[in-house]
C-alpha positions as a printed Julia matrix, in Angstrom:
89×3 Matrix{Float64}:
  41.89  -8.27  -17.67
  42.77  -6.01  -14.75
  46.34  -6.23  -13.5
  46.49  -3.63  -10.75
  45.18  -4.29   -7.29
  42.97  -1.18   -7.4
  41.48  -2.2   -10.76
  40.65  -5.66   -9.42
  38.99  -4.05   -6.41
  36.92  -1.78   -8.66
  35.72  -4.84  -10.59
  34.61  -6.5    -7.34
  32.85  -3.34   -6.18
  31.09  -2.93   -9.53
  29.84  -6.52   -9.46
  28.41  -6.04   -5.96
  26.8   -2.72   -6.84
  25.32  -4.16  -10.05
  23.76  -7.04   -8.13
  22.21  -4.65   -5.6
  20.89  -2.33   -8.31
  19.39  -5.23  -10.29
  17.56  -6.47   -7.22
  16.23  -2.95   -6.57
  14.99  -2.58  -10.15
  13.42  -6.05  -10.0
  11.65  -5.15   -6.76
  10.29  -1.94   -8.3
   9.02  -3.83  -11.34
   7.28  -6.35   -9.08
   5.44  -3.58   -7.22
   4.42  -1.97  -10.53
   3.13  -5.31  -11.82
   0.99  -5.7    -8.68
  -0.63  -2.33   -9.41
  -1.19  -3.23  -13.07
  -2.73  -6.57  -12.1
  -5.16  -4.82   -9.78
  -6.03  -2.34  -12.54
  -6.59  -5.18  -15.01
  -8.85  -6.84  -12.45
 -10.94  -3.67  -12.33
 -10.7   -3.33   -8.55
 -10.07   0.35   -7.85
  -9.56   0.04   -4.09
  -7.05  -2.8    -4.47
  -5.24  -0.83   -7.17
  -5.07   2.26   -4.95
  -3.69   0.17   -2.09
  -1.11  -1.42   -4.4
  -0.05   2.01   -5.68
   0.22   3.27   -2.12
   2.69   0.44   -1.46
   4.52   0.86   -4.79
   5.06   4.61   -4.67
   7.63   4.66   -1.83
   9.49   1.78   -3.47
   9.64   3.64   -6.79
  10.84   6.84   -5.11
  13.41   4.86   -3.13
  14.79   3.79   -6.5
  15.26   7.47   -7.31
  17.11   8.18   -4.08
  19.35   5.14   -4.6
  20.13   6.21   -8.15
  18.61   3.31  -10.11
  15.83   5.41  -11.68
  15.78   8.99  -12.93
  13.37  11.2   -10.99
  11.32  12.08  -14.08
  10.89   8.4   -14.98
   9.64   7.54  -11.51
   7.26  10.5   -11.44
   5.92   9.56  -14.87
   5.31   5.96  -13.83
   3.48   6.98  -10.65
   1.46   9.59  -12.52
   0.37   7.22  -15.28
  -0.57   4.48  -12.83
  -2.63   6.87  -10.71
  -4.3    8.21  -13.86
  -5.29   4.68  -14.88
  -6.64   3.97  -11.39
  -8.66   7.19  -11.46
 -10.18   6.2   -14.81
 -11.41   2.94  -13.23
 -13.71   4.92  -10.95
 -15.08   7.0   -13.82
 -15.89   3.94  -15.92
């Protein structure tokens, strides 16, 4: 257990930051699930609209440091690829 005042403060700061980061990650996952639901439904226009809403949220996760840039780019790329394949089918 922390004894020093500064160590106790760092624990408080870490708890706050962890809560914020978890909510950001949860929000990103929710947006991704909305896109995947639209893809599963087979509605290309709804899926494109959902991706259009999800993409800024995913990239915001990158700027806030909760996702690596490559991970976010990969997720967006794979989702858009799946949406594109809906139109071809």
